[in-house]
N, C-alpha and C positions, 0 to 999 in steps of 0.2 A: 198118417197119412201126410201126403206133400197138399199143402195147402193150394196149391195152384191146380190139382186135379180136383181137389175138392170144389175151389170155385167153379171149375168146368162144369160142374154136374148141379149150377143153379138152374131152378125152374123158371125159364124166361117165355112161357107160351101161353095162350089161354089152354088149349088142351092141356097141357100138364097141370095147371093148377086146377082145371075143374075134375081132373083124374085124383089128384093127390087129396083135395079138400071132400071131393064128391059130392061137388054143388050140382043142384037141379035147376038149371036154366032153360029159357026157350030160347028156339033158334034167334030172334031177335034180340036179346040180351047178350046169346054169344057173339054176335056179329058187333055190337055195341063194346064188348071187354075188348075183342081182336083192335079195334078200331083205336081204342084208348092206347092198347099196349105199342100199335104201330107209333100213335102221336108221342107219349112217354114210355120209352121202355120200363118192362117192369124185370128184376131180376131178383128171386129168393133164394140164398142158400138153404138147404135143406134140414140144417142144423135149426134155424130162423122159423121157419115151418113148422119143426116141432112142437113151437112153444104156443102154437094155435089151439085154441081147445074147438075141436070140428061140430060140437053139440053146442055151441054159443053162438047164435048169428051175430051177435055184437059183439063179439070177441075183441079185446083193444089190439092184440099183437096182429089178428088179421087185417084191420083198418090201417095198419100201418105199413103194410107191405103189398097189399091186395087191390089193384084197381078198384074204383068206384066210379058209378056212373054220373057223380058230382065233378069228375075231373073235366066232363066238358063244359062244365060253366066258365066261359071266358073273362067274368066280372073279376076286377081287380088289375093288376100288370105284371111283368113279368120281373121288374126291376125295382122293387119295393124300397131300397134302402138306396136308391142312386150310385150303384155298382160302377156304372158306365163313368159317371162324372167323376169318379176315383181312382179310375184307370190311369196310372202315368205311364206305364209299358205295359205292354200286351203280356199279361199274367202276374203284374203286381198293382195294388192297390195301395194308396197311401190317403186314409180319409182322416185319421188321426196321427196328429205329429209322430207321437212316440212309438207306433206300431206299423209296419207293412205287413200287407195279406199276400200271400203268394199262392195263387192258382197252378197247383203242382199238375194236377191230372182232371180230367173229366168222368172218370170210372169209380164207380162206388162198389164193394161187396154188395149191397144190396140198395134197389131205388126207392128210399123212403115217398110215401105216397103225399107227404106234407112239407116236399124239398122246396125251399124258397129259391133254388137255382134250376129250378126245373127248366128255363131256358137252355141249360148248358151239360148239366150231368147226363152222361149215358149217349148224348145226342151229336155234340160237335166239341171239337177242340180251340175253336177260336180265339175263346178267352184266357187260354192254359198258355204258360211258361214254353217258348221255343227258345230263348237266347238267354241263358243261366248268366252269362258273362256279362251282360247290360244291367242286369238285373242287380248282381252283386257291387257293380260299379255305381248303380245310383244310391243302394244303401252307405257304400262307404263312403258315397259323398253327401249323406244327410245323416249328420252326428246327434239329430235330435231324436231319431229312432232309438229306443232301449230295445226294441223286442220284434221279432219277424212270426208269426202265424203262414206256416204252412198246411192251407187246405186244398180242396178240390171242387167237386168229388172228393175223393176220403185220401187223405195224405197216406194212410198207411197200405193204399191199392199200389205204390208204385214199387219198383226192381227194389230190393236192398242196395244194388249199386248206385240206384239214383236217390235214394235217401243217404246213403253214404257221402255221395258228392256233396248234396245239401247240404250236411253237417259239417264236412269238412271246411267249406268254404266259408259257412257263415259262423263257425267259431273263432276263426280267426280275427272277426272283425271287434276291436276292443269296446266301441261302443254300445256292440248287444250285451246286454246284460243277460236274456235268456232267449230260449228257442222254443216256440209252441209247436204244436201238432193239432191239427183238430181231424178226429178220427170217431166213426161209430165203429169200427173194427173190434173193438173189446164188445160190443153189445150185441152184433149181429154175425159175426164170424173170428170168434174167438180164437179157432185154432190156427188163424193167419202168426197170432202172436207166440202163444205156446209152443206150437211145435215147430219154431226158426231158431234154432240157437245161432245162426249166423245175423239175423236182425236183431237178437236182441244183445247179441257181444258188440254189434254196432251202436246201440242204445246206450249201452253200459261204457263203450269208450268215451264217446264224444259229451254224455253226462258229465265225464271227472273233468270236462274242460270249460264245458259253460252248461249251466242248469237248462235241462229241458222238461219243459211241462207238457203234458198229455190233456187235451181238452175233451173231453168224450160226450156221449150224447143219451143219456139212459133216460127215458121217457116214462116206464111203467114198472112197478114193482116185480111184475111178472118176466122182465127183461135180465132179473139178478138172479143167476143160476150158479149152478156149480161151474160150469165151463166158463160162462164170465168172471166168476171171482177167480178162475185159475189163470185167465188173462191179466187180470188186474194186478194179482199177485206177483206175477214174472215182471211185470213192468217196476212195481214196487219195490222187487228186489234188487232192482240196479239203481234205485236213487231217483227215479221220475217222479216228480209229482203231479199226481191225477186230479183234474178239478171237471166238473158236470155240469153241463147246461142241457137242462128240460126245456120244450117248448109246451105251454098249455093249450091242448088239442081236445075240441070236443069231440065227447064219446070215447076218449083214450082216458084221460088224466084229469078231465073238470069236475074233480070231486076233492073234497078236503081228506078225507080218509086215504085213498089213492096217493094223493102227494105225500100226505104224512107217512104214511108206509113206504114210499120211493126215497125218499130224502133220510129215513132211519137205516135204510137197507144201506143205501150209498154210504153212510158215515161207519155205518159197519165194518164195510170191506175195503177202508181206507180212502174213498173218493170223496173228496169236498167238495158241496153243493156249491156252483160259482153264480148261474143265475136262472131264471124261469123265465121265458121270454114270451111275450104275446106274438102268437102264428101272426103270421105277415099276411097281406091282404094280397098273395100270389094267385093269379090267374090257374083256374084249376084245383088250389087248395081254401081260397077265403070262404067260399059258402059251406064247405065241407070240414074244415077244423077250426074257423075262428071262434071265439070264444066272446060276449058282449064286455066291455071294459067294468061296468057295475056289476055284473056278475063275478067277474074273474078277480075282482078285488075282492070278495067276501069270501070267494073259493081260497085266496091266498091266506089272507087275515085265519080264517077257522083253521086253517092246515097249522098254520106258524103257533097258533094256542096251545097246541098239544108238540111242539116241538121244544126241546131244549137249543142252548147256543149254538152248538156247531152245526146239527141239521138245519137250523132255520137261519144260517148266515147268507143265504143265496139273497138276491136282490132281484124284483120283478121288474122287467123292463122291457123296452121296446126298441128295437133298429129303426130309429125314422132316418131320414134322408138328411135332417139336421145333426143326427149324433143318437146315440146311446141315449133313450131317457128312460128313468126310474119312474115307477108308477107307485107313489107312496101310500095312497088310500083314498078312501073317500070322507070327505067331510061332512059335518053335521047339516051343513046347508044342501047335499045333497051332489057338490060339486067334488070332482077329483084333482088330487094334490099330486103335482110331476117335477121332477128335477132334472136336469141336464147331467146326467153322470158322465158322459163324455161328449165334447162337442165337435162337431166340424170346424164352427166359427166361434173365435176366442170370445166373442161379445156375450156370447150363450152361455159359455162355462158355468157352471154350477148354479146355474139361474132356476128360481124355483116359480111354479106356477100353476095357477088352477083353471079349473076350466069346468063349465057346465055340460054334460055329454047327455044323450039322449039314450035310452035306455036299449037298444040295439048298437049303438056306436060299439067298434072294435080297433078305431086306430084313427091317427089323427091326419088331417088333410096335409098333401105332400106341401104347400105352399104356406101353410100354418105360420111359420116363423117371416114369412115376407111381410105379412103388414106391418 
């Protein structure tokens, strides 16, 4: 089947979801569901919907793709890591000196309910690249950049022609060592990959010129299926390196055994665990999915105790306004030890610090490093 036709069959309305999952909702609940979908669009591929256990009211896959009343909670913010401050051109962010991040689209194959770009995905193209020539010029003039991350939305929801154009121009830039794509397509919509020979040929061709990395986003072992394995296998056959970022999410994977199974499953299909991220305090996400830091540290440590070197090679981090901060663990005194893994400001590079956090704290203040 043509993946575009398959994508057009996504479930996008409250009525479709209620019927597909046989949900028993009151009129008031139905109206609230409609209001949430109007504010934060829903789009669920039929493949991903099939992974939901309809008999489990707490099914983790359901929580990842079906709207919740918690999304009406506006505490938090819509830009928790300072993306606006790091935008140098429309569609290009340059927070860390070696990395350029290109927002290539606001579309995704599925709109994850924990998305940290809820302000953007599925809603508007205000922050998306509209003049690629300007972006290429900027990258050429910043030789400190060693890589570009093509993100979105979902980078693999771009047309083959657009993806090929990105790769054609970026692969000509000598100081770029590698190119990355950020995508959840192998997880939620794998048919887009394994059914499109032209797409795979494009990746194969440009990977021979400049190494391409795929950064994907498996959050739960139930997402590792024969379909997702097939997509991953096709990418690996072309020599692409695949790494995974997981977000620690309350009610989804905040369990050491679940994380253990996930990491083993990833390594088993040739995907290297890269990061486990602390869920960001995004409006409509914060109170639904965030896990307090102290509890999160214990979950991470318990999972790693049962993992060998490769599956426990990930770093547990938060993407803070000041940079990517590694959360090293709980000290004997009850404090948590942190380290700047990647910093926006050189003076904080590799900085190690300890902090006493309360039992419910799940993030550091925005102005923490301003004091």
